[in-house]
N, C-alpha and C positions, 0 to 999 in steps of 0.2 A: 420768275414770279408766277404763281398759279393763275390760271385763267379764271374768269368769273364763273364759268360753268362748273368748275371743280370745287368752288368754295361756297356756293349757295345753290339751292334748288331753283328750278325754273318757276316762273309765275304759273299758278294753276296746278302745280304738282300735287296729286291727291295724297301721297304718302307724307309729304312735307306739311300739308295743311292739317292732317291728323296729329302729327308730332307737335306742331305749333299749338293746336288746341289743347293737347294734353299738358304741355308745359305751362301754358297760361292758366289752366284750371288748377294745376298743382300749386303754382305760385299764389293764386287767389286764396286757396284753402289753407295755405301755410303761413299767411300773413300774421303778424303780431299786433295789428292795429286793434283799436278798442272794440269795434263791432265784431271782428273776427274772434277776439278773445272771449266774447260772451257766449260762444257755442261750446258745448261739452263734447267729449270724445264719443265716437261710436262705441257701443258696448261690445265687450268681448266675452265669449263663452256664455254661460248661463247667468252670469252676474247681471246682465242687462236685459234679461228676458222680458221683464215687465215693461221695458221701455221700447222694445223694438219688435215690430212685426214685419217691417220692411226697412232695413238699414237706417234706423232712426236713432239719432243721438239721444243721450240721457236727458231726463227732465229736470236736473238739478241746476242747470244754467239758464239764463234768460232766453236764449234762442235754441229751439229744438229744430234740428234739420232732418228732414226725410229725403233721402237720396234714392228715389225710386227710378232706377235706370230702365225699367220696362216700359215707361211711358214716353210718349212722343209730344211734340210741340202742340200747344193749344189744348191739352188734355187736363184732367184733374188728378191730383195726387191725394191719397187718403193718409191721414196720420192718426195715431191713437195715443191717448193719455189715460193713465190710471186715475180714476176718480177718487177724491178724498173719502176715507172710510170713517164711520162713526160706530162705536160699539162699547159695551161695558163688559167687564170681566164676569165670568161665571165662577162663583165662589164655592169653597168647600166641596161637598160631595154632590152638589146639584148636577143634574144630567146635562152633559155638554155635547154628546154625540148628536149630530144632525142639526145643531144650532149655530153652525159656522156663519160668520158674516160674509156675505157674498161680495166678491170683487167685481168691479165693472169697469169697462173702458168707454170713454167718450170718443166718438169718432167724428171727424170733421174732414171736409174736403177743401183743398185749396186749388184754385185754378192756376195753372202755369202757362206762360206764353213766351215766345221768343222775343228777345230784345237785341237789336243790332246797332252797331256803331260803324258806319263806313268812314274811312279816312282817306282823303286824297293824298297821293304821293307826288303830285305834280305831273309834269310832262317832260319831253325831251329837253326843252330849253331850261326847265328848272334844274335838271341834272347838270347842264352845262354851266349855268350861272352860279349855282350854289356850291359852297365848299362842303356842305353836309351830305351825308348819305341818308336820304329821306326814307328809304326802305328800312334801314337799321333803326331810325328814329320812330318809325311808324308803330312797331310792336309795343314799346313801352307807353307811347302816347295812347294807343287804343286800349291797352290794359288799364291805364289810369282812368279812362272814361268809364269802363265797365265796372271797375272796383268802386268808384265814386257813386255810380248809379245804384249798385246793389246795396252799399252801405247806407246811402241816403234814403232809399226806399224802405229799408228796415227801420231806420230811425223815425221816419214819418209815420209808418204804421204803428209803432210802439207809442209815439206821442199822440196819435189820434188826430193829427193836424199837420199840415205842411208849413203854416205860418206864411209870412209875407216878405221876409228878407229875400232878396233876389240878386245877389252879386254873382261874380264869375265862378265862384266855387260850387255853385249849385248846378247839378245836372238835372235833378227832378224839378220841373217848373212849378209855379204856383197854380192854385186851383182855377185861376182865370184862364189858363192855357187850355185850348180845346182838346189837347191830347192828354191832359192830366190823368183822367180815369183809366185810359188804356195803358199809360206808362206805369201806373201803380198796380195793374193787373187785377187785384182784389180791392174791394171797397175800403177806403180809409174810414174807420169808425171812431167817432168822438168818444171820450172817456165815459164809462158808465158812472152813474150817479154816486155809487159807493167808492169810487176810485179817483175822485176829482176834488182837489183841495186848492186853497188860496193862501198865500202869506198874509199875515195880519199884524199890523204894528202894535196892536193892543194885546191880542191873545196868541201871537206868534204864528198860529195857523188856524184855519176854519174851513168848513165845507164850502164847496163852490156855491155862490149865491149872487144875487143881482141887487143893484141899487137902481130902481126904476127899470129901464131896459138895458142898463150898462152892467158889465162885469164889475163886481164889488171890490175894486182895487183902486187905491189912491197913491199919491206920490211917496208916502212913507211906508208902504207895504213891500219892503225889500226882503231879500233872503239873508238871514243872519244865522248865527250859531243857535239862537233861540228857536228859529224855525226848524232846525235839524233836531233839537232836543224834543220839541213838541211833536214832530212827526214820528219819532220813536214811540212816544206814548200813544199816539193815535193808532199806529199799526199794531202795537202790542194789545190793544183793547178791542180791535175789530172782531166781529163774530167769525169771519173767515178771512184772515189776513193773507196777503200774497206770500207764498213761501219764500224763505230766505234762499240765497244761492249757496251752493256747495262747490267751491272751486277745486278742480282736480289737483291732488297733491297737497292740499291744506289739511294737516292733521287736526286742526282745531275746528274744522267745519261743523262737526256735530255738537261739541261742547260750547263753542263760542260762535254761533251762526252769524253770518253777515248779510246785510242788505246792500245792494248796489244803488248808488244815487248818481245819475248823470245830470250835470248842471251845464248850462250854457257858459261860454267863456266869461260873460259879464256877471252872471250869478256866482260863478266860482270865485271870481276876483272879489266880489262882495263878501263871500264867506271867508276867503283867505285873509281879509283885513283884520281878522281876530288876532289879538296879541299873542295867542297861544297856538297859532297856525303851525309853527315849526314843530311843535309837539305832535300835531296830527300827522304831519309828514313822516316824522320818525316812527309813529305807530304803524304806518303802512309799510315802511321799510322793514321793521321788525317782523311783521307778519309775513312779508315776502320771503325773508330768510328761512322761515319755517315751512313755506309752501312752495319750495323748489323754484322760487323766483318767477312765479306765474306772472305774465305780462300785465294782468289787471292791477297788480299791486305796485307796478313800477311806473316811472315817469315823474317829472317834476310837478305835474298838475294832478297829484293823487294824495288823498288824505284819508285817515281812518279815525272816526270819532263816534262814540256811542252806538256801536254796532253797524255803522254805515261806512262802506267803502265808497268814497266820494271821488268822482272822476270828472274832468272837464271834457265835454263832448266837442267834436270838431267844429260844429256850427250851431247857431241857435234856431230853435223853433220860436219865431218872434212875431208879435202882433203890434201894430201901431195904432195911434188914436184914430178912431173911426172905423177900424177894421172889424170884421165879423168873426166871432168865436163860436163854434158849435159846442153844445152841451146836451146832456140828457136830463130832462126835468123829472122824469119818473124812474124809479128803481126797478119797475116791473116790465118796462118795454124798451125797445131800442130806438124809439122815436127821438129824433134830434131837433133841438130848437136853436135859435140864433140869439146871441147877445152881442153887444157892441162894446169895443174898448172906449172908455170915456175920453171925450175930447180934451178934458183937463190934463191928460197925459200927453202933453204937446210933443209931437214927433220932432226929433232932433234933440230933445232933452230927456224924455222918458220913453220907455216901451214896456211891453209885457213879454217875458220869456217863460217858456214852459220847461220845467225840469221833470225828469223821468226816474221813477224808482222801479226798475224791472226785477222781478223775482224769477223763480224757476217753476214753470216756464212762462214767459211773457209773450213770445212770438213763435209762430210756426213758420218754418221756411222749407219750401219744397223745391227739389231739383229733379229734372227729368232728362232723359237721354236724347241727344240730337241724332237724327238719322244720318247726319253727315259725318259724325265722329264717334258715336257710341257713348259719349259723355256729355255733361251739361253744357260745356263750352264748345264752340266751333269757330273755324277760321277760314277765311277765303282771301285769295289774291287774284286780281284780274287785270289784264291789259285791255285798254279801251282805245277807240279811234285808231284802229289798225296799228296798235302798238305804241302810239305816241304818248298816251296817258296811262297812268297806273293808279289803281285803287285797292286798298285792303279793307277787310271787314272782320270785326270780332263780334260774336254773338253768344248768347246764353239763353237757356230755357229754364225759367225759374219763376217763383212767385212766393209771396209771404202774406201773413195776416196775423192779427192778435189772437191769442187764445182766449176764448170767451165762452162761458157756461151760463146756463140758467140754474142757479143754486137754490135748492129747496130749503125754505125756512118756514117758521111758524106763521109768518105773514104772507106766505106764498113764494113763488119762484122769483128770485132776485137776479136780474141780468148783471153779470159780473165779469169784468176783465180780470181773469183769474190771476195773472202774474204781473200786472203792471198798474202802478199808481202814478198820477201826475200832480205836480204842485206848480201853479202859476204864480209868478211874482213880478213886481215892478222892478225894472232896472234903469239906472241912469245911463245915458248915452253921451258922455262928455265929448265935446267938440263936434256935436252933430253927427257922429258916426252912426249909420243905420245898419 
């Protein structure tokens, strides 16, 4: 039998820690989970020249990733987006030379910071008493924590709120936690006024509004198929609608554009109660067959209806009776105000969940290189207390934030979450499940 020294690297071995970091980073980037599937590929050749100045993924998917490996922890990463263009054609023999419509890039900076998860592997007596190899178990456990943190932080930034559900699945704490701001790295921004909507039992959907100081939602304002149909009309009639997504490999992306709609599990189940839900599932599978089986089209909790690819998100952005919801009262400033979830929505019976419609792009994600590994992930193993105790650590240097512009209109500059719209709805919580 080989000795332990020939089957595994020693604790603290520098070469092994770089290999571990590279393997974990590759596994993270190659996942087929929902959040990972919302990032487009890095451009190749000149085809993606407009989308990349620094290893930046394409703008046609909700998450734009800028992998700037020249930066170090605690720094800022710059990303660039091509601004929307408005022009009219020059007709006939009218002079065209010198009248070209100028292209412009919007530039923004994201702060990145290191996030670390230390995991205790126990001590000498742990190894003696336990049948498990804690060192072998430590790597997947640490990666799970980091993957959940990254996915959840992106979800919270897109939603513009953390919500108040706080079960074991959440790695990102609620805003009541003293470390919330540092954990999120960049400020979580409430939805802009022109991107914030509510379900409505009478009109299917309405702009965000108040009833006195409460969010204008009652027990009958649930998410239904009518809500979906109404949002299609709302988005089609907006002055500057969030762009549809273009899923790689989908030949119908141009002629039959799609919008992605992420619903909480309870919202999705409400939508799926429709008698024609099976048809919506079949629609998604049919589109998947044409789009090289892209993971966004797959899974039992996926539907396609009226131009929306509807997915169940892993966990809800949820508010309970008496909780505070931040919103923007003005279209021309980023000033946030507070509203309250009505006490009539009794906790244990009702809640308010936020659904998200992310276009391309909705979120900018930045990754920077660690000085320890040369890539965004890093890894460490260390013996403590004279070799009696062992601890490992996984770390990443990254940050994310919504894509937001001041859009010039005839009424002035309108602050706009460029690629993301949210729809808040009431949900029933049967059995008192929170």
